[in-house]
Structures are given as structure tokens and as C-alpha cells.
N, C-alpha and C positions, 0 to 999 in steps of 0.2 A: 582843650583839644578836640579838634575838629575829628570825625569817621575817617576821610581820606589819611589822617596822618596815625590811624591806628592799624589801616591795611598794610601786611606785607606781604607782597607779589612773590610766590612760590610756584605758578604754574598749575597747581593741582586743579583736578576735576572737581573734586569736594573739597572744599576747606570750612574752617571756622568761621564765624562772622569776621576776625580781623586777617583772615588771609595763611592761619598756618592749617599744616597738615590735619587731618581728623586723627585722633588715636583710635588705632584698629580694633582695641578693645569697647569701646563706648558702647556702640550697640549691643554687645555681651552685657554688661554692666546694668545698661539701660532696660532689658531684657528681665536680667535677675529682680530689678526693682519691682518691674513692673509686675511679676508672679507674686512677690510677697506682698504688695499693697493690695492684690485683689484676692489672695489669700488661694493660690493656685499652688501646686507642688511643682517642684523643679522640673527643669525640661529644657530641653536643649532648643536653641533658636531652629536648628534646620528641622527638628520635630514641627515647627508650627509650619514651615515651608513644604513639608511632607503631608502632613494634614489640609492644607489649603489645596495642593493638587489633590488630594482624595475627593475633598468635598466637590470641588469643580468639575471633577471625572463624574461622580454620583449626580450632579446638578444635569447632567447631559451636554458638558460643554466640549464640542470636539478635541481630541488629543490635539490635535494641531495647532490648536489656538491656546490650550493650557500650555504645550509646551511653551508659544511664543511668550505667553504672559510670565512663565518664570525662567526665562532665557537660557 
């Protein structure tokens, strides 16, 4: 079977390697697995986003730029 035979067009902006929609819980579970692998305490993925904002601001990145980066 060739790669194009595996693809399922669904019009998704972000899709799996076969064109299926992404599982909305995937990033959460990958985040939890990463924390366990490196021996860190449980934390919400949103906490990492907030930490990134704080670090960028502490580094002197303008708020407007941080806002653009974070969406």
C-alpha cells in the first residue's frame, strides 16, 4: 500500500500523518509523559505557557512582541 492510499482527506488544518483529525487530548498526554520522563512534578501545560511569557518579559522582550509570539 502506498502513502497516498493511506491519506483520508478531511479538510483539517492540523492532521495526523494519514489525514485524520488530531486527538485534542494528545498534547496533554504527551506533556504528562514528558514531565514524568524528566522527573518533574505535575503541572498544567498552560503553566508552561505562562512561564514562557514571564521569561520573555524578564528578558526585556517588548510586551507587544510577547503578545504576538503567544497569540
